[in-house]
C-alpha positions as CSV (number, residue, x, y, z in Angstrom):
1,X,-51.5,33.4,-37.1
2,X,-49.5,36.1,-39.0
3,X,-46.0,35.6,-40.4
4,X,-44.6,38.1,-37.8
5,X,-45.8,35.8,-35.1
6,X,-43.8,32.8,-36.3
7,X,-40.6,32.4,-34.3
8,X,-37.5,32.7,-36.5
9,X,-35.7,29.4,-37.0
10,X,-32.2,29.2,-35.3
11,X,-29.4,28.7,-37.8
12,X,-27.9,25.9,-35.8
13,X,-28.0,24.1,-32.5
14,X,-25.1,26.2,-31.3
15,X,-27.2,29.4,-31.7
16,X,-29.6,27.9,-29.2
17,X,-26.6,26.9,-26.9
18,X,-25.4,30.6,-26.8
19,X,-28.7,31.8,-25.3
20,X,-28.4,32.9,-21.6
21,X,-30.6,30.1,-20.4
22,X,-28.4,27.4,-21.9
23,X,-25.2,29.1,-20.9
24,X,-26.4,29.0,-17.4
25,X,-27.2,25.4,-17.7
26,X,-23.8,24.7,-19.2
27,X,-22.2,26.4,-16.1
28,X,-24.2,24.2,-13.9
29,X,-23.3,21.1,-15.9
30,X,-19.6,22.1,-15.7
31,X,-19.9,22.6,-11.9
32,X,-21.4,19.1,-11.5
33,X,-18.8,17.6,-13.9
34,X,-16.0,19.3,-11.8
35,X,-17.5,17.8,-8.6
36,X,-17.6,14.3,-10.2
37,X,-14.1,14.7,-11.6
38,X,-12.8,15.7,-8.1
39,X,-14.5,12.6,-6.6
40,X,-12.9,10.5,-9.3
41,X,-9.5,12.0,-8.5
42,X,-10.0,11.3,-4.8
43,X,-10.8,7.7,-5.5
44,X,-7.8,7.4,-7.7
45,X,-5.6,8.9,-4.9
46,X,-6.9,6.2,-2.6
47,X,-5.9,3.5,-5.2
48,X,-2.5,5.1,-5.5
49,X,-2.1,5.3,-1.7
50,X,-2.6,1.5,-1.5
51,X,0.4,1.1,-3.8
52,X,2.8,3.1,-1.6
53,X,5.4,1.2,0.3
54,X,4.4,0.3,3.9
55,X,7.9,1.2,5.3
56,X,9.5,3.9,3.2
57,X,12.2,4.7,5.7
58,X,13.5,1.2,6.3
59,X,17.1,2.1,5.3
60,X,17.4,4.8,8.0
61,X,18.6,3.2,11.2
62,X,16.6,3.9,14.4
63,X,17.1,2.7,17.9
64,X,15.0,-0.4,18.5
65,X,13.6,1.1,21.7
66,X,12.3,4.1,19.7
67,X,10.6,1.8,17.2
68,X,8.9,-0.6,19.6
69,X,9.1,-2.0,23.0
70,X,9.2,-5.5,24.6
71,X,5.9,-7.3,24.7
72,X,4.4,-4.9,22.1
73,X,2.6,-6.2,19.1
74,X,4.7,-6.6,16.0
75,X,3.5,-4.3,13.2
76,X,4.0,-4.9,9.5
77,X,5.6,-1.5,9.1
78,X,8.5,-2.7,11.2
79,X,9.5,-5.4,8.8
80,X,13.0,-4.8,7.4
81,X,13.6,-1.7,9.4
82,X,17.3,-1.0,10.2
83,X,17.7,-0.7,13.9
84,X,20.4,-0.2,16.5
85,X,20.5,-1.6,20.0
86,X,23.0,-1.8,22.8
87,X,23.2,-4.5,25.4
88,X,24.8,-7.8,26.2
89,X,24.5,-11.5,25.0
90,X,23.6,-14.2,27.5
91,X,26.3,-16.8,27.6
92,X,24.0,-19.7,27.9
93,X,21.4,-18.9,25.3
94,X,22.8,-19.5,21.8
95,X,21.0,-21.7,19.3
96,X,21.9,-23.2,16.0
97,X,19.2,-22.9,13.4
98,X,19.4,-25.2,10.4
99,X,18.2,-25.0,6.8
100,X,18.9,-21.3,6.4
101,X,19.7,-19.9,3.0
102,X,22.4,-17.3,2.4
103,X,21.9,-16.2,-1.2
104,X,21.4,-19.7,-2.7
105,X,23.5,-21.7,-0.2
106,X,21.8,-23.7,2.6
107,X,23.5,-23.7,5.9
108,X,23.1,-22.7,9.6
109,X,22.5,-19.6,11.6
110,X,23.8,-18.8,15.1
111,X,21.1,-17.1,17.1
112,X,21.7,-15.6,20.5
113,X,19.7,-13.9,23.3
114,X,20.6,-10.3,23.6
115,X,19.4,-8.1,26.5
116,X,18.6,-4.5,25.5
117,X,20.2,-2.3,28.2
118,X,17.7,0.5,27.6
119,X,14.6,-1.6,28.2
120,X,15.8,-4.8,29.8
121,X,13.9,-6.7,27.2
122,X,15.4,-9.8,25.5
123,X,15.9,-9.9,21.8
124,X,16.8,-12.8,19.5
125,X,19.7,-11.9,17.2
126,X,20.9,-13.8,14.2
127,X,24.7,-13.5,14.4
128,X,25.9,-15.1,11.2
129,X,25.7,-17.9,8.7
130,X,27.9,-21.0,8.5
131,X,28.1,-23.8,6.0
132,X,28.0,-26.4,8.8
133,X,26.5,-26.7,12.3
134,X,30.0,-27.0,13.6
135,X,30.9,-23.6,12.0
136,X,28.0,-22.0,13.7
137,X,28.7,-23.5,17.0
138,X,32.4,-22.7,17.0
139,X,31.6,-19.0,16.6
140,X,30.0,-18.8,20.0
141,X,33.4,-18.4,21.6
142,X,34.0,-15.2,19.5
143,X,30.8,-13.5,20.7
144,X,31.3,-11.1,23.7
145,X,28.8,-12.0,26.5
146,X,27.6,-10.3,29.6
147,X,28.9,-8.2,31.3
148,X,30.6,-7.0,28.1
149,X,28.3,-4.4,26.4
150,X,27.9,-4.7,22.6
151,X,26.4,-2.2,20.1
152,X,24.5,-4.0,17.4
153,X,23.0,-2.9,14.1
154,X,20.8,-4.9,11.7
155,X,17.3,-5.5,10.3
156,X,14.3,-6.1,12.5
157,X,12.1,-8.9,11.2
158,X,9.0,-10.7,12.4
159,X,9.1,-13.9,14.4
160,X,8.6,-16.9,12.2
161,X,5.9,-19.5,12.9
162,X,6.9,-22.1,15.5
163,X,8.3,-25.2,13.9
164,X,6.2,-28.4,13.8
165,X,9.0,-30.3,12.1
166,X,11.8,-32.5,13.4
167,X,14.5,-31.4,15.8
168,X,17.9,-32.7,15.1
169,X,20.5,-32.5,17.8
170,X,18.5,-29.7,19.5
171,X,18.5,-27.6,16.3
172,X,15.4,-26.2,14.7
173,X,14.7,-24.6,11.3
174,X,12.9,-21.4,12.3
175,X,13.5,-18.3,14.3
176,X,10.3,-18.4,16.3
177,X,10.4,-16.1,19.4
178,X,7.8,-18.1,21.4
179,X,9.7,-21.3,20.7
180,X,13.0,-19.7,21.7
181,X,11.6,-18.4,25.0
182,X,10.9,-22.0,26.0
183,X,14.5,-23.0,25.2
184,X,16.3,-20.1,26.9
185,X,17.8,-21.1,30.2
186,X,16.4,-19.6,33.4
187,X,14.6,-17.0,31.3
188,X,12.1,-14.6,32.8
189,X,11.1,-11.1,31.7
190,X,10.0,-9.3,28.7
191,X,10.9,-10.0,25.1
192,X,10.7,-8.3,21.7
193,X,8.2,-10.0,19.4
194,X,10.6,-9.8,16.4
195,X,14.3,-10.6,15.9
196,X,17.3,-8.8,14.5
197,X,19.6,-10.0,11.7
198,X,22.9,-8.4,12.5
199,X,24.7,-6.6,9.7
200,X,28.1,-8.1,10.8
201,X,29.2,-11.6,11.8
202,X,31.4,-13.2,14.5
203,X,34.2,-15.8,14.3
204,X,34.4,-17.5,10.9
205,X,30.7,-17.0,10.1
206,X,29.5,-15.0,7.1
207,X,27.3,-11.9,7.5
208,X,23.7,-13.0,6.7
209,X,22.4,-11.5,3.5
210,X,19.4,-9.4,4.5
211,X,18.2,-7.2,1.6
212,X,15.7,-4.3,2.0
213,X,12.1,-5.4,2.1
214,X,10.3,-5.9,-1.2
215,X,7.1,-3.9,-1.3
216,X,4.4,-6.3,-2.3
217,X,1.4,-4.2,-3.3
218,X,-1.8,-4.8,-5.2
219,X,-4.1,-2.4,-7.0
220,X,-7.3,-1.6,-5.2
221,X,-9.6,-2.4,-8.1
222,X,-12.7,-1.3,-6.2
223,X,-11.4,2.2,-5.7
224,X,-10.1,2.2,-9.3
225,X,-13.6,1.3,-10.6
226,X,-15.1,4.1,-8.5
227,X,-12.7,6.5,-10.0
228,X,-13.6,5.5,-13.5
229,X,-17.3,5.6,-12.6
230,X,-17.0,9.2,-11.4
231,X,-15.2,10.3,-14.6
232,X,-18.1,8.7,-16.6
233,X,-20.6,10.6,-14.5
234,X,-18.7,13.8,-15.2
235,X,-18.8,13.2,-18.9
236,X,-22.5,12.3,-18.7
237,X,-23.2,15.7,-17.1
238,X,-21.8,17.5,-20.2
239,X,-23.5,15.0,-22.5
240,X,-26.9,15.6,-20.8
241,X,-26.5,19.4,-21.4
242,X,-25.7,18.7,-25.1
243,X,-28.8,16.5,-25.4
244,X,-31.0,19.1,-23.8
245,X,-29.8,21.8,-26.1
246,X,-30.2,19.5,-29.1
247,X,-33.8,18.6,-28.0
248,X,-34.6,22.3,-27.6
249,X,-33.3,23.1,-31.1
250,X,-35.2,20.2,-32.7
251,X,-38.3,21.2,-30.8
252,X,-38.1,24.8,-32.1
253,X,-37.7,23.5,-35.7
254,X,-40.8,21.3,-35.2
255,X,-42.8,24.2,-33.7
256,X,-41.8,26.5,-36.5
257,X,-42.9,23.9,-39.1
258,X,-46.2,23.4,-37.4
259,X,-46.8,27.2,-37.3
260,X,-45.9,27.6,-41.0
261,X,-48.2,24.8,-41.9
262,X,-51.1,26.5,-40.1
263,X,-50.4,29.7,-41.9
264,X,-50.5,28.0,-45.2
265,X,-53.8,26.3,-44.3
266,X,-52.3,22.8,-44.5
267,X,-51.4,20.1,-41.9
268,X,-48.1,20.1,-40.2
269,X,-47.4,16.6,-41.6
270,X,-48.1,17.8,-45.1
271,X,-45.7,20.7,-44.6
272,X,-43.0,18.5,-43.4
273,X,-43.5,16.1,-46.3
274,X,-43.4,19.0,-48.7
275,X,-40.0,20.0,-47.4
């Protein structure tokens, strides 16, 4: 083998990297990395979506009949939604609910059956808070009943679980729609599966404190893990190209050393040790 047949040694690995072949491989690696990065971004978006509030428009009042209908399933997104409804209270269907907190004070709610004039469905409405059962009961006389029409506004909340506790003087501790249905006099018809906390009160009762819903969210760790995984894959695509270029550079060095050793009539190992 003549000297002019020996391939010239590259000055550095980056000289190898600038060759058309490896530039093309870099473009492919970047395309694969971009795909993996996009998949990581998509997974991250899914994690972020899980953190978004379920009901972002709860402070914008909407007619209850536009939000849902009687006998329809109560959806989580309804919770805390401000609603308006027009109808009349039934004069015989008021209940006093005990053990209700208003801020940090324990007391009593007055709850009445309200008939929505637009749908005919019955709706439980919490009318106000009182410090004693007598306060709650005395406010009944201040509530306009059918045939008087009343326009209400308040927050729509899910029915509470039926009470399994004690009843004292006909009073319970929860606003459970299925339980109230059994207590309403001569009731028949459709009913909303949630109840409304009115934003005003009647008589000497205090308006019930009903703040906006607190968005309880959790991180979707599985999606977050996938997002990190795709980013790692994107980095690995670039790293793989780097390793291939370095291997090609080192291989050319070894081949050149072997060729020089053959020209000098020695062994490749001896040439390498001589250097």
